[in-house]
N, C-alpha and C positions, 0 to 999 in steps of 0.2 A: 447740301448738308456738310458743314465743316466740323472737323473734330481734331484740332491740333494736339490736344492732350493724348489722344489715342496714338497718334503717330510718334510722339515723343517716347511714350512707353514702349511702343513697338520697336523703335530703334535701340533703346536701352536693352530690351530683352534679346534682340538679335545679336548685339555685341556681347552680352554676357554669356549666351549659349553658343556663340560662334556660328550662328545661322545667317545666311544671306538675307538681307532686308528685302530684296526683290522676290526671293522665294516665298517669304511670308506674305507679301502683298498679293502675289499671284494666287496663293492658296486661299487667301481671304476673299479675293474677287470671285473665284470659282464657287466658294461656299455661299456668298451673298446672292449669286445668280440662282443657286438651288433654293435658297430661302425666299427669294422673290417669286419664283414660279409656284410656290405653295399658296400664294395669295389667290383669292377667288377671281379677281379682275385682272390677273396678270396676262401679259402678252405671251404668245407662243414662243417667240424668240426674243432674247434680250442679252445684254452684256453689261457688266459693272465696271465703271471707271473710278479709280482711286488716285487722287492727286498726292504724290509722295511728300510734297512740301506742306500744304495746308490740311491734308487729310480729308478733303472734300470727296464725298461719295455720291455718284450719280448713276441711276439706272437708265440705260438707253434701250428702249423697245425698238424692235426691228420688224419690218414687213418684207417678206421674201417672195420672189416670183417662183414659177415652176422650176426654173433652173437653179434656184438657190441664191440668186443675186438679190442684193438689198435694193428695194424700190422706195422704201420710206423708213425714216427713223425719227424718234421723238423722245423727249425726256419724260420718263414715267416713274420718277422716284416717288414712292409712297410718303405720305405725310409723317407717319410714325416709323420711318425706316431707320432712324437713329437708334431706337431701342433694339430693333432686330439686328442691326449691324454690330452693336456692342456685344450682345449675347453670342452671335455667330463668331465674332472675332475671338472671344475668349475660348470657345470650343476649338476653333481652327488652330489657334496658336498652340494650345496645349497638345493637340493631336500631332501637329507638325513637329513640335519639340521631341515628342516621343519617337516619332519615325526617324528623325535625324540621329538621335542618340542610339537607337537600335542599329542603324546603318553604320554608325561609327564603331560600335562594338564588334559588329560583324567584320568590318574592314580591318580592325585591330588584330583579330585572331584568324582571319581567312588565310593569311600566308604563313601561319605558324604551325601547320600540321607537321608532325615529326619532332616537335620540340618538347622539352620537359617543363612542366609547370608545377608549382607548389600550391596546394589548396588546403583549406581547413574543412574537416568533415562536418557537414551540417545536418544531414538526415540519412538514415540507413533503413532499408526494408528488404523484403525478399526479392524485389525487382531491380533496384538500383541504389546507388549511394550518390548523394549530392556533395560536391566540393565547392566551397566558396573561393573564387579566384580574385576577389576584390570587387571589380565592377560587374562581373558576371558569375554565373554558376556553371560548373561543369558536371556532366552526367557520366557516372561510372557504372555501366550496366553489370548485371550479374555475370554475364559471359566473359567480361573483361576483368573479373576479380580473381585473385589467387585463392584457391580452396584453403579453408581453415585460417584465412587471414582476417583479423578483426579490424573494424573501422569504428573506433570509439568517437563519440561526439566531441568536437573541439580539438581532435588530434590533427597534427600536420601530416600531410601525405603528398609525396611526389608521384606524378603520373605522366603518361605519354599521350600527347594529343593525336588521336586517330583521325578525327573528322570534324569539320566545322560546317554546320547546316544553317541555312537561312530559313527562318520560320516567321509566321505572322507576329509572334510574341517576342521576336528578337533572335539573336544567334543561339544555336544549341551546340555546345562544345562537348564532343564525346571523347573521353579519355580512357586509357587502359593501364592496368598494372601487370598484364601478362605478356604484352608485346615484347619481342626481342629488342626493339628499339629503345625500350626503357633502360636496358643494361648498357647499351652503347651511349645513351645520353648521360647516364650517371657516371660512366668512365670519363666522358668529355668534361664533366664538371670537376673531376678530381685530377685529371692528367693534362697538364698544359701542352705536352708534346702532341696530343691528339688534335687539339685546336690549331696548333701551328702547322700541322701536316707532317711533322717529322715521323710520327708513329701513326699507323692506320690499323683499324679493326677490319680485317679482311673477311671474316665470316663469323656468324654467331648462331648457336643452336641452343634452345632453351626449353626446359620443361618446368613451367612456373611452380614455384614453391619447393622444388626439389634440387635441381642442378642446372647449371649453365656452362657451356664451353664457348670460349671465344678464341679466335686465331688472330694474332697480331703480327704485323710486319713493320720493318723500319726502312725509311728512305735515306737514312744516314748510317753508314757502316760503323760509326763510333757510338751509336746509341743502341742499347739492348732494349728491344720492344717489351719483352716480358718484365724486365726489371723496372722499366718506366711505369708500367701499369700496376705492378705490385707495390712500388714505393718503398721508402726506407722503413725497414721493420714491418712491412706489410700494411702501412698506414692507408695507402690509397685504396687498395682492394678491400680493406676492412670497412672503409666508409661505404663502399658500394654494397657489401654484404649486409651491413647494418640496415641500410635503406630498404633492402628486399627481404628483411626479417629473417636473416640467417640462411638464406638460400646459398648453396655451395656454388662457387665460381671457379672454374678451371681455366687457366690462361696458358695457351700453347703457342709456340712460335710457328709462323706460317712459312712454308717453303714451296717452291714450284715443283719439287720432286714429289710425285704422288706417293711413292712407297714410304718416303721419310715422313710426309705429312700425315698419312694414315697411322703410322707407328706413334707419332707424337700425339695425335688426337686421342689415342686410347689410354693416355696417361690417366692415372698413376701406374697402370699395368706395364710390365716390361715385355716388349715384343722381340721375338727372335728373328723373324723374317716376314716380309710382306711381298706377295706375288700379285702383280697387277694384271688383270685380264681385260684389256681395253675393248675387245670384241663384245664382251658380255657386261662390262661395267662393274665387275666384281673385283674386290680387293681381298685376296685370300691371305689371312693373317695366321701365322704359326707362333704359338706361345708355349712356354714351358708348362708342364702339367700343373704345377702349383700356382701358376698365374692365370689359369683358365677362368676361374670364378671371378677374379678381380677384373679381368679384361671384359668379361660380359657384363658385370655389374648386377645389382639387384634388379630382378625382373627384366634383365637385358637393357637397362638404362644407359650404361656406359657405351655399349656397342651402338645403341640406337642414336645417341647424341653424336658419336664419332662419325656415323654414316651421314647424318644431316650436315655436319660441319664440313666434311670433305667432299660430299656429293657422290661417293662411291658406296656400293652395296658391300658391306663388310661381312665376310664369312670367316669366323674364328674357329681354329682347330688346335688341339693340343698336339704335342710331339708324338705321343702314343697313338692318337687317332690318325695322324698323318702316316706314321709307320705302318699301321694296319691297312690303311687305304692303299699305300704304294705296294704292299706285299700281296694285295688281292684278298686278304683275309679280313674283309671289312663289310659291315652291314650298314645300309643306309638307315638314317634315323635322325634324332635330334636330342639336344640336351634339355632336360626337364628339371625345373626347380621344385624341390620338395617343400612341404610346409615348414620344415626346419631350416630352409635356406640353402640346402646342399644341392649341387647339380649332379644328376645321374643321367646316364645315356639310355635313351628309349629307342630301340631299333624299330624301323618301320616294317609293317607286315610280318611281325615276328611269329604270329600264329600260323600263317601259311608256310613259313619256313620250317617250323617244327612238324607240322602235319606232313610235309614233304620229306621228312627225315633229314633235314638240313640243320646244321648247327653254326649259324653265323657268329663270327667273332664279335664280341662286345665287351666293354669294360665290366669288371666283376660286379660293380654296384648297380648295373642296369637291371630293372625289374623283369622277371620272367613273364612271358606272354601266357594268357589264359587260353588253353587249347584242349580239345578232347583227347583223352588217352586211348590209344588203339591197342587192342588185345594182340597177343602173338599170333602169327599166321597159322601155327600148328597148335590147336587147342585140344585138350583131352576130351574124349567122348563121355557121355553120360553125366553122372553126378560131378565128375571132375570138371567137365566143361562148365557146369553151372557155377561151381566154386571159382573157377578161373575168371568168370564174367563179373563177379561181384565187385572187384576194384574199379570197374569202369563207371559205376554209378555212385561211388562214395568219394569222400575227400581223402587224398593220398598224402601222407606226410613225407616231407623231404627226407631222402636217404633210406627209405624203406625198401625192402626186397621187392614189394609189388611195383613200386615206382621204377625200380631197375628193370623188372620184367616188362613193364609197359613201354619202356623206352627201347625195347628190342634186345634185352638181355645184357646191355652194357653196364658200366659202372654207374652208380647213382650220382647225379649231379648235385652240387651245392647250390640249389636255386630255391625260390620261394615255393610254398605249397601250391599244388595245381588242383583245381576243382573241375571234375568232368561235367559236361553238360548233361542234364537229365534229371532224374528224381533225386531230391535231397535225401540223404541217409541219416538215420539217427545213431548209427554205429560210430564209435570212436575210431580214429585212424589206426590206433594200435590194434583194435579188433580186426580191422580189415587186413592187416598184415599177418 
């Protein structure tokens, strides 16, 4: 059975799609063998021969011995095999073209992990967002999206390629908007010195949607790495900030000196001194009292990013706190941020210290610990004893005489009101005193 027209169309299609003609003929021959074996009187073993010049198709039936050797073969081409061959060829060629295109798309993106791509938002739901990259679509999972960032249909969006997966339906490209590599890639698009290797991004720490810190170094002493990344009038860094929807970006110079690097990483705070403890991996940072809140940052963000950027555990102390610690008049504890955004010192185990009649030194704004008030050791007998015991079960107002007596007869402290554990009292603190 000859079919020159089919062969001519096959060659034209192979040239147009960039597919090897031999691959198409091999796929077609395998498919025709499967179609032949579906016939009722087909031999158990057979092979299909296709002449690449004339397009002649022959089915050769085979007889095998126990060892799998061919003992006899004959031409068993069905009379109506031309119709079967035409239908099979159409299906095989279509399937083969799809497979080749999928493989090409995969190979195109397989080596591009870590690159920045620009896509158009196609679909958004609670699970993922689809970005159209031209020939393929990229998947932006919910976990790789910046909180509170909107992805409107048709909007352009840059993303970082995290992974390229091979699937039955073609390559699946997973991208991210939260990866630190996105910041590095955006700077490389704006700063030619990074591409040339004159300037390098040594480290990057990011909290997506809030703040990013990058450390940059220069391989040329005549080139300022920070100035190169900032650009004239801040044009280069502004382009990066606009792309990440207003996320703050801090650029600090990299240095091999650990103390200097930690101090620069805490910018914009001014650091007085940095003590490196290599045995524990802690960088003890001393800042002026008025710089403490700025160095820690909102909810500890500035200190946290500085620790990630430098690789040291950052322990920030004010000058007052350091002086108290060195004098021995210091209580262990931590700085706690109030709902109003102020930092106050919260001593550790303050309740045990008060119960043991200790008065650990702490900043004046530190909250007082809730602890039971103990009665004086020498209590009056009779009715006077009952009256003296009343303040232990009621709320005692700061500065009251009873509070002074409960503290052991000393001067009343300017602390918050203390509530003793026990039965709640309906009396006013003034009545108790």
